[in-house]
N, C-alpha and C positions, 0 to 999 in steps of 0.2 A: 504494500501499500505505500503511496506516494504521501509523504507529509506536507500538509498544506505550505504554500510559500518557499517550498524547496525546489528548485527547478530540477527534473528528471534529468538522469544521465542520457546522454544521445550516443549515436553513433558517430564514428569520424566523417559521415556524409550529412551529419546533422539530423537522422531519425530518432525519436524516442527509441531508448533500450527497452523495449517491451519484449517478452518472450516470442510472441508471433513474428516480430521483425528479426529478433536473433536466429529462428529456427529458419525462417525464409533465408537469411543470409549464409546459414552453415548450408543449406541443401544447394543454394546457388553456389557455394565454394566449392562443395564436391563435384559439381556439375562443372564448373570451371576448370579445375583440374584435371578431369577426364578430357575436357576439349583441348587443354594444352597439350595434355600428352600425345593425343591423337593428331593434334595439328604437326608435332615434329615427326612423327612416321608419315603422315601425307606428304611434307615437305621434302622428305627424303624419298618420295616416290613409293611408299610402301603403304598397304592396305594396313591400318591399325588392327591389333589383334581383337579388340573389343567389338569390332565391326565384322570383321572376317568370320570370328568363331567366338560369338557371345559366351562369355561366362565359361571360357577355356583357359586351361592352364598353358604355361609355356612350351611344354610338351605335346600340347595337342589333345590332352587328354581332358576330360571333363574336370572343369572347375569347382571343386567341393570346398566349401568352408568347413573345417571341423567345428561342429556345434557340440560336441562333447563334454566342452567345458563352457558352453553358452549360457548364460543368464537366460531363462525361459520368459521373464517378464518383459525383456527390453529386447530391442531390434537389432541389437548388435551383430556386424557382420564380419568383422576383422579381430584377431586377437587381441591387438593392441586397445580395440574399444572395449573389448569385455575385461580386459585387466583394469580397464580406468572406470569402469563403471562399477556402483555398489549393487553387491549381491543380495538379490531378494529371493527368500523362500528356499526349499529342497536345502536347508542347511545340512542334511545329513547325508547329502550326494556328493563323495570326496572329489569326483571328477568334474564338480562345478565351485570348487573352492580357491582361494588365492594360494594356498599350499600347494595345490595340484600346478595351479599357473607357474610356481616357481621352479617346479622340476622340470616342466617345458621351456623354461627360459634358460635353464641351465645347460638343457640338451642343446638349445641354439646357439649357445656360447661356447659350447664344446664342439659343435659342428663347424662354426665359424673359425674357433682357433686352428682345428684340425686341417681345415682347407687350405687356410692361408698361413700355417705355420713355416713354409718355406720362404715367406716373403721377408727380405732382410732390408731393402730400401724400396720406398715406393712414394708416390706423391698421389693425393686424391684431387679429382677435379669437380667442380661443382658449377651449375647454371642450370639455366632454363631450358625444359625439355620443348619450349615451342618451335624455336628456329630451325630453319633448314640449312643445306649445304651453300646455299647461296647467301648465307650472312657472313659478314666479315669476322665477326666473332666467333663462329663455326670454324673459319679458316684458320684464326688463330689459335683455338683450343688443339686444333689438330697439328698445328706446327709445334707447338710447346711440348704436346705429348709425344712427338716423335723425336725432337731433341733430347727430350729426357730418356726416352726408353734407349734411344742410341747411346747414353752415358750410364745404360746399365738400372735404369730406374722402372719398377712396374707401375702400371697406371691404374688407379682404382676409380670407380664412377658407382653412380647411382644404377647403373644398367640401363637405364631408360635411353629416349632419342635427345634430338638437340644438341645441347653441348656435350651430354654424356656420350653420346655417339662419335660426336668428333673427337674425344679425347682418345675413346677405345680404339677408333681408326688410327689414330697417329700411334699410338701405342704398336698397334700391330705392324703399320708401314716401317717402324724404328727397331722392329725385332724385339719388342719387349714384352713382358707379360702383360694381357690386358684382362682386369679384373672387373666384373661387376656384381654390387652387393644390392640386389632387387629386395622390393619391400611390398608386402601383402597390402593392398588396398581396397576399397569396395567395387572398383572398377578394375581391369586388369591393365597395367602400364606397357608391358611389352617389352622383352629384352631385346636390344640393338644387335644387330648380325656381326658386331665386332668383338663381343665378348669371349673370350676364349675360357676364362675361369667364372663360373657363376654361382653364387651363393645366395640363396633365397631366405628371407627374413618375415618373421610375424611381426616383430616389436623393433619399434625405431629404438628404443635405448640400446637394444644389444648391435644393431646395424651400426649406431653411432659410434660405439667403441669399437667397432673393427675399423672405421674410417681413422681414427683417432691412432689405435694402437700399431696399425702397420704403416702409417704415414710419416713421411719426413717434412712434409710439408702440403699446404691448401693452395690450390688454385681457384679463386672465385671469379667467376664470370659473371655476367649480367643474369639475375633470376629472380626469384620469387621469395614467399615466405620461407620455404626449406632453406635456399641458398642463405638468407639472411640468418637462420637459425644455425647453420653449420657456420658460419662466418663467426656469430657471438660467442658460440661455445667454444671455439678454438681460442679466441681472444681472452676468454675467462679463465681457461685451463693454462695458459702462458702467465697471466697477471697472477694467477694463486700459485704459480711454481710447479704445476703438475706436469708441465712439459716445458721442453728448455730448446733454445735455437730453431725454433720451429716457424719458419716464413709463414705469413699469410698473405698472399699476393692477389690484388685486386685488378682485373683487368677491365678496360672501361672507364678511364678518368672522367669523362664526361657524364656517364652513367651514375656513377658513384658521388659526384660531386656535392650533390644536394645533401647526402648522408654525411660526409666529411664537415661539412660546413654546420650543420646542426650538432654533432660531435663536439668541433671546438667551440661554436658559439653558445652551446647552452649546456650540455653533459660535462665539458671539461669547465666552463666557465663557473657553472654552480658546484664545482669541484665533486662532482659525484664522480669523477675519474680524475686521475693526474694528469695535466698537460702533456707529460711525457710518456703516458699511455698511448698517445697518437701514434707514436714512434713504431709500435707492435704493426701498424697496417701500412704496407708497401702497395704502391700504386706504378702500373706500368701498361704500356698497350704494345709492348716489344716483346714477343716470344723468346728471342734470344737473349734479353737480358732478364727474364724472367728464369729460363732456363740456368743463366750463370749463376743466379741468385740461389736458387737451390741446391747446386751441387756446392756452391761454397758453404752453404748451411749446413750440408750432409758433412763437409769434409769436418765443420767447426764441431758437430754434434760428436762426430768419431774420435777427434782429438780429445775434446771435453770427456767422454765415457773412457778412455785411454787412461787419462790422467787419474780420474776416479776411481778405476781399478786398481791403480798403481798405489794409490793412498789407502785402499782399503786392503790391500795386499801387505803393505808394511806395517799396518796397526793390527794386523792377525799375526804375523810372524812372531812377534816377541812372545806372545800370549802362547803359541805353539810350542815356542822352545822351551816356556817355563813348563809346560805338560809335560814333555818329553824328560827334561832333565829331573823334573818331580818324580 
């Protein structure tokens, strides 16, 4: 109930934030995400999987959403949706509990770690699924990925069309490993044809862990909410010391200019971040410069890791000597 004299919360476009408005916006958002994924395939000259074989999986088999742990009182269709919704009823059914979901999540981590265990150095590329091969950013993503693949880096993407496709294509052209980490959605996104190693995930959190764990850098091309999500997650992990010597490179200086201005003029000015935190973000439109930056950062990461290993070895040696003489 709205209190008298207190303005109602409104959406960013000025509409009242009523439940029906939010529900409509949510439905439109899902439809828009599907349309963008389809647009990327169409721009590349392919029929989108959702149009060619509705509700079918990447292997051509009938796409079945596992409802063994679905809440029967809600219309959840993906595992992430089931995880984030409050369970109602059937409390005695173990396959519908969060404990069971934890076991499923563990299994997903194990599958991801097992599949990607041999990846020693890689770069993850993010960006819009909507663009096609005629877009300049597609060509840049393909070029920088090829350069990095030639330097021995694997290329990881979300496996979809658009920028992801360009990066996987560049990896293949450069003789590198081309990896796709796909995510279960209410509609089928479809895997681009340049992925050599595919891992399918139900949970965004597990998938995002794989991006971070096996990457030495992020290349961020123009994109939407998903791209922004990965950008800011990487910045938080660097800011809090969870990862180090990890370049986050934005392609498309004109595209990102408004965001950079806002971060400087509002967020940093109000001391929500330190002004020097802005140095965590690198901007370029040059694939060769981006590749050079990634290679230099990897070399720095390697040197630091070796130095830390030497320090750890020196600290443990006296203790080992004492135990042997004792």
